[in-house]
N, C-alpha and C positions, 0 to 999 in steps of 0.2 A: 119484524123482518123474517121471522120463522114462518115459512110457507107450509112445511110438512115436517113431522117428527115421528120417529119410530124407535122403539127400545126393545132389546132382548138381553136380559140379564144386565151385564155392564157395558154392552155395546149400544151406542145411541147414534142414530142417523138423523141429521137435520138438513133440510133444504133451506138455504139462507139466501135472501135477496137483500144484499147490503154490501158494504165495502169490507175489505180485509181488516181495516182498522176497527170497524164496528164488531167484527167477529172477535178480535183480540180483546176489546173492551168487555164484551159479553162473557168471554172465557174468564177474564180477570175477576169480574163481579161474581160469577158463578163459583169460582174457587174460593172466594172470600166468605162464602156462606157457612162453611164448616171446615174446621182445621184438619180433620182426618180424611176428608174426601177431596181428591184432586182430579180434575178433568184435563184431558189433553185434546187437541184438535188436529185432525188431518184435513187439509183443504184439498178438494178434489176437482174443482172446476167442472169439467164434463165427465170425468171418470173417477171412481173411488171404490176401494174394497170395503165391503161391509159384511161381517160374519164370514160365510164361505162363498160369497158372490162378488164379482166385479160388476159394478153398475155403471152404465154409460148413458148419459142423456143425449138424445139426438132429436131431430125434427119430428119423429114419429112417436116419441115417448121415451121409455127407458129400455135399453137392451141389457141383458145380463148373461154372464158366463160363470162357470164354477171357478172359484179362486182357491188356490192351494198355498197356504202360508209357506214361506221359505224354510221354516223350522219343522215342517211335516216330516215324520220319520218313516211313514208307510208301514209301520209295525201294527199288525193285527194278531189275533190268536193264530199261532202257527198250526199247520195241519197235523203235526205229530203231538200236539198237546192233548192232555186228557180232559177234554171238554166235549159236551154234546155237539154232534155235527151241526145242529142248527145254530149254536153259539159261534162256531167257527165260521159259518157262512154269513152271519149277521152283518158284518162290515161290508162284505161283497154285495149283499142284497141292498144295503143302504146306499153304497156308491152307485150301483147300477140304477136304483130307483131315482136317485138324484139326476143322473144323466138323462134318463128317459122322461122325467117329468119337468125338469128345469130347462134343458137345452132344446131349443126348437129347430136349430140348424143341423141338418143331417151330417155335414162335415165335422162340425164341432162335437157331435155325438160320437162319431167314429174315432176322432182324436182322443177324446176323454176315455172311451172304452179301452183304448190301448193303454192308457195310464192305469186303469183299473186292472187290466191283465198283468201289467208289470208288478203291481202291488201284490196280486194273487201269487204270481210266481216267486216273488221275494219271500213269501211266507209258506212255500211248499205246496201251493194249490196249482192246479192246471188251468191254463188259459181257457180251455173248453168249458170249465165250470162257470166262468163268467158268461160265456155264450148261452149256457143253459139258464142261468139266472135271468138274463135279458129276455130270452124266449118265454120264460114263465111270466115275466112282467108284461110283455106284449100280449100274451094269451089272456091275462087277467083284465086287461084294459076294458072298462065298461062293465065288468062283472059286478053283480049286486050281491051283497052278503045279507042273507035273510035270517040265518040262525045266529042268535046271540047266546053264547055260552056263559054260564055263571063262572066267576073266577074264585078259586078257593085255595090260594097259596101256591107253594112250590115244593117239589120233591128234589132230593139231591141227585146229581148225575152220578150213577154207579156203573155205567157201561151200557151194554146193549139191552139189559133188562128194564132200563128206565122207560124206553118207548112202549113196552108192554103195559106198564103201570099207567102211563099217560093215555093209551088207547082205552083201557078199562074205564078210566074216569070219563073220557069223552062219551062213552056209551051211556053214561048217566047225565049227560049234558053239563059236565063240570070241566072247565078249562083249568089245567094245572100247568104252572110254569116249571122251569128247571133251574136249580141252583147249583153252584159249584162250591159246596160247603166242604172245604178240605178236611176239617175235623171229623165230619160225618164219614167221609170216604175212608179215613184212617181207621175209624172204629169198625167199619164193615170189613176191611181187608184184614 
C-alpha cells in the first residue's frame, strides 16, 4: 500500500493508499521491530508538513510552500557578532535561495521575502541586505561555474585580514574556508 517513500535523516514521507486502520497496523508492526526505535505517524490526507515544506496534493500533482515550525526562533548570527561577514549572511542567503528556487508563485515569494526581512531586522541586519541577496541570486540564475578550486582546509577568522589571506590562496587556485576557532582568536589577541 506504500506508493511512494522518501527519507531524510529521521524524517520519512510515505504516500499510502489504504485505510487509516491499515496505517495504524503498519505503524504497530514497524514499532515492534526494535525496542529502541519508535515511529510516529502524522496523517495528512491532501496536505502535510515534511521537513521545511508544506506539501499539498491536487489534481495537477503536488504543490509546495515553505513551512516554518512553530518553534522557529528566527535567531541567526547577529550583525554585531565577531564572525566573518559571509558567515553572518549565510542564513539570509539560504532563506532567500529557498524562496527563489522553491516558490513558483510570485505572491508567495513576496510574502516570504517579508518574513526573511523580519528575521534580518531581528538580528541587526537591514531589510535592504535581503534585497541585495535576492538580486545576486537572480543575477546568477543560469550562470555556469567553470573553475573548480581545490579545497585545502580553513583559516580562523581574525578580522579584516582574513579576506587578504583567502584572496592570496585563491590566486593559487586553492579554496580556503573560514572557521571561528575561539581558542585561536584568543591566542592571537
